[in-house]
Backbone as a ProteinNet text record, in pm:
[ID]
protein_1_A
[PRIMARY]
XXXXXXXXXXXXXXXXXXXXXXXXXXXXXXXXXXXXXXXXXXXXXXXXXXXXXXXXXXXXXXXXXXXXXXXXXXXXXXXXXXXXXXXXXXXXXXXXXXXXXXX
[TERTIARY]
84.2	0	89.3	51.2	127.6	43.8	112.4	42	127.5	69.1	139.3	137	253.5	264.2	316.8	243	286.1	359.1	489.5	568.9	697.8	753.6	880.1	856.2	904.4	889	1027.8	1045.1	1172.4	1149.3	1240.3	1222.4	1308.8	1368.3	1460.1	1390.5	1281.9	1209.4	1259.4	1186.1	1217.9	1330.1	1404.4	1514.8	1476.7	1361.6	1318.6	1169.5	1122.8	981.3	884.5	929.9	841.5	835.5	911.5	909.2	778.1	717.2	592	616.5	515.2	524.4	492	418.2	376.9	372.8	423.8	421.4	382.5	314.6	278.9	332.4	348.5	388.2	521.7	627.2	756.2	867.1	958.1	1090.3	1174.4	1252.7	1335.3	1481.5	1562.6	1706.3	1775	1848.9	1929.1	2073.2	2139.4	2278.2	2358.7	2487	2581.1	2681.1	2627.9	2710	2695.6	2803.1	2796.9	2745	2642.3	2587.8	2610.9	2725.5	2768.7	2920	2974.4	3119.5	3166.6	3265.8	3322.3	3469.3	3509.9	3652.4	3723.1	3848	3923.8	3948	3968.3	3995.3	4139.4	4222.2	4361.7	4371.8	4451	4470.2	4548.8	4481.2	4546.6	4495	4570.5	4533	4561.4	4481.8	4505.4	4542.3	4644.1	4684.6	4663.2	4593.1	4558.5	4638.3	4679	4751.1	4653.7	4528.8	4429.1	4288.3	4190.5	4051.6	4000.6	4052.6	4008.9	4044.7	4160.9	4200.8	4107.1	4073.2	3982.1	3845.1	3797.4	3667	3667.4	3779.6	3791.3	3778.4	3842.8	3833.4	3691.1	3628.9	3492.6	3395.6	3415.6	3330.7	3347	3469.9	3496.9	3429.4	3435.6	3371.2	3219.2	3161.2	3017	2975.2	3054	3025.1	3026	3121.1	3130.5	3002.5	2954.2	2831.8	2710.4	2704	2592.1	2586	2701.2	2704.5	2651.2	2685	2631.4	2479.3	2429	2284.1	2216.3	2277.5	2220	2211.3	2310.3	2306.2	2189.9	2163.4	2051	1917	1906.7	1783.6	1761	1866.5	1854.9	1814.9	1871.1	1834.8	1686.1	1639	1497.1	1410.5	1446.5	1367.9	1362.9	1477.8	1485	1397.4	1400.7	1326.2	1175.8	1138.4	997.5	921.4	991.2	924.2	820.8	700.6	594.7	524.7	558.1	492.3	424	345.5	284.7	351.7	476.6	548.3	627.1	646.1	728.4	870.9	963.6	1104.3	1153.8	1207.4	1254.9	1402.6	1480.2	1622.5	1642.8	1699.2	1738.7	1890.8	1950.7	2095.6	2155.3	2256.9	2320.8	2407.9	2467.2	2554.2	2474.9	2542.1	2475.5	2437.8	2349.1	2311	2298.1	2357	2351	2226.9	2189.1	2066.7	2064.7	2177.6	2182.4	2150.5	2203.1	2176.1	2029.2	1967.5	1825.8	1738.2	1775.3	1695.3	1703.3	1807.5	1819.8	1712.9	1680.8	1583.4	1443.4
-117.4	0	124.5	223.4	346	464.3	563.4	682.5	804.5	910.4	1035.3	1118.9	1160.2	1245.3	1379.9	1484	1619.5	1675.7	1661.7	1707.3	1627.9	1622.8	1555.2	1435.7	1319.5	1198.9	1152.9	1134.1	1085.1	948.1	856.9	722.3	694.4	797	775.2	776.2	847.9	853.2	964.5	989.5	1096.2	1053.9	1150.5	1125	1151.7	1212.6	1247.9	1217.9	1165.1	1127.6	1245.2	1367.4	1483.8	1543.4	1488	1540	1502.7	1599.7	1569.1	1476.4	1400.2	1307.9	1376.8	1487.8	1557.8	1707.5	1785.3	1931.3	1989.8	2101.5	2176.2	2317.5	2386.1	2525.5	2544.7	2487.8	2482.9	2556.3	2607.2	2641.8	2517.4	2478.4	2357.9	2395.7	2362.3	2385.5	2250.7	2236.2	2115.1	2152.1	2068.6	2098.6	1970.1	1988.3	1878.1	1913.7	1931.3	1971.2	1868.1	1841.1	1748	1820.1	1763.4	1816.7	1716.1	1653.5	1558.1	1557.1	1507.4	1497.2	1385.2	1415.9	1314.9	1294.4	1170.8	1142.2	1175.1	1214.3	1246.1	1119.5	1137.2	1022	975.6	1060.2	1024.8	954.3	849.8	782	872.3	923.9	1012.4	979.8	1018	992.1	1114.5	1130.3	1234.7	1166.1	1217.1	1163.9	1270.9	1235.2	1330.1	1298.7	1402.7	1380.1	1367.8	1412.6	1396.9	1403.5	1373.9	1370.4	1509.8	1613.2	1749.5	1788.2	1746.1	1776.3	1707.3	1583.7	1510.7	1577.8	1617.5	1684.6	1818	1888.5	2017.5	1999.1	1896.4	1869	1828.2	1741.9	1697.8	1815.9	1905.1	2023.9	2115	2129.5	2211.8	2153.6	2022.5	1956.1	1974.3	1961.7	1978.2	2122.4	2218.9	2360.9	2392.2	2334.3	2355.5	2309.2	2191	2137.1	2220.1	2258.8	2339.9	2475.4	2535.1	2664.1	2652	2543.7	2520.3	2508.9	2432.7	2415.2	2547.6	2625.8	2755.8	2848.1	2842.6	2924.4	2882	2753.1	2705.3	2748.2	2742.6	2785	2934.3	3014	3158.2	3186.4	3112.2	3126.8	3096.4	2989.9	2953.8	3067.5	3124.1	3234.1	3353.1	3384.5	3498.6	3475.6	3356.1	3323.8	3312.1	3247.1	3214.6	3320.3	3415.1	3515.2	3592.5	3599.5	3673	3596.2	3470.1	3388.2	3269.9	3197.5	3074.8	2952.4	2968.6	2859.6	2775.8	2650	2558.1	2562.3	2507.2	2504.1	2361.2	2308.1	2170.1	2170.5	2092.1	2075.6	1932.7	1920.6	1789.7	1791.7	1709.3	1711	1578.5	1587.4	1466.9	1399.5	1477.8	1419.9	1394	1346.8	1302.6	1413.5	1376.7	1464.9	1377.6	1422.9	1340.6	1373.5	1284.4	1304.8	1434.3	1476.8	1601.5	1720.5	1719.5	1827.9	1828.8	1712.6	1706.2	1781	1774.3	1840	1992.4	2046.8	2191.5	2242.5	2163	2204.1	2190.8
0	0	0	-79.3	-93.7	-47.5	12.7	60.2	35.3	-19.5	-42.7	85.2	129.7	247.9	202.3	227.1	191.8	312.9	312.2	425	433.9	550.3	574.4	665.7	625.6	705.8	748.2	875.8	929.8	991.4	968.5	1021.7	1144.3	1199.5	1311.6	1446	1458.8	1585.4	1675.5	1779.8	1874.6	1969	2015.7	2107.9	2253.1	2274.3	2409.6	2419.9	2532.2	2542.3	2528.2	2554.2	2543.6	2402.7	2309.8	2172.7	2105.1	2035.3	1965.8	1846.7	1813.3	1699.5	1567.5	1574.6	1453.6	1480.8	1384.3	1393.6	1259.1	1262.9	1142.6	1156.5	1042.2	1042.3	1116.5	1061.5	1130.3	1056.5	1134.7	1084.9	1108	1007.8	1020.1	1002.1	1101.4	1096.4	1078	969.1	950.7	979.7	1055.3	1090.7	1106.5	1115.4	1128.9	1239.2	1358.8	1472.8	1583.4	1650	1761.2	1884.8	1943.9	2068.1	2180.5	2173.6	2276	2278.7	2386.9	2395.5	2304.3	2221.7	2131.7	2164.6	2163	2178.9	2048.5	2057.4	1937.5	1857.2	1727.9	1642.3	1654.3	1709.8	1731.2	1865.2	1871.8	1998.7	2091.9	2190.9	2286.4	2425.4	2523.6	2661.8	2746.1	2850.5	2948.9	3078.7	3142.5	3270.7	3375.6	3479.6	3584.5	3709	3777.2	3902.5	4019.2	3998.7	4104.5	4044	4125.9	4079.3	4042	4106.2	4075.9	3932.4	3883.2	3745.3	3645.9	3674.8	3586.2	3585.6	3702.9	3712.9	3640	3645.4	3576.3	3424.7	3369.7	3226.4	3188	3265.9	3237.1	3242	3336.1	3347.7	3226.5	3179.2	3061.8	2937.8	2921.4	2807.6	2813.3	2931.5	2947.6	2916.3	2962.5	2939.8	2790	2715.9	2571.2	2502	2536.1	2477.2	2518.2	2645.5	2694	2624.1	2595.7	2526.4	2383.9	2315.9	2181	2184.8	2280.7	2293.3	2326.4	2413.9	2450.9	2329.4	2241.4	2118.9	2029.4	2020.6	1940.7	2001.2	2133.6	2200.1	2178.7	2188.2	2165.2	2020	1925.3	1784.1	1764.6	1828.8	1820.2	1872.7	1986.4	2043.3	1948.6	1888.8	1797.4	1673.3	1619.1	1497.5	1523.5	1632.4	1656.5	1736.1	1795.4	1878.6	1796.4	1850.1	1782.9	1671.4	1654.8	1552.5	1620.8	1545.7	1598.7	1537.3	1493.7	1426.8	1528.4	1492.1	1569.5	1515.9	1590.8	1552.1	1564.5	1455.7	1452.7	1416.4	1490.3	1458.8	1410.4	1292.2	1239.1	1234.6	1317.2	1333.5	1286.8	1202.8	1150.7	1256.4	1343.7	1446.8	1573.5	1675	1796.2	1893.1	1985.3	2095.4	2219.9	2328.6	2449.4	2532.6	2623.4	2701.8	2783.1	2834.5	2912.1	2821.2	2700.1	2606.3	2563.5	2551.9	2515	2615.6	2742.7	2846.3	2835.4	2770.5	2754.1	2658.5	2557.9	2458.5	2513.9
[MASK]
+++++++++++++++++++++++++++++++++++++++++++++++++++++++++++++++++++++++++++++++++++++++++++++++++++++++

């Protein structure tokens, strides 16, 4: 059986339980940015002299990802303010669960 769909159909599914299954009248942003911490492709290691140094690096990595997400949220506010339109982000790269909660 075949059906014509006037719109965009994605087969990947939602990443967060609160994401709507269907939206109309949307601005759609497609991007290819990582919204999660990624390990480098080069084999490298960090050696810490104490737990505080490791925590400092992890905090810095989290802050970097949070800042990217905050920029996207601010962009959404700027674009959608005063309209009745929805905002959808289609991202080719990954997003971690903590970043999903920012949106």
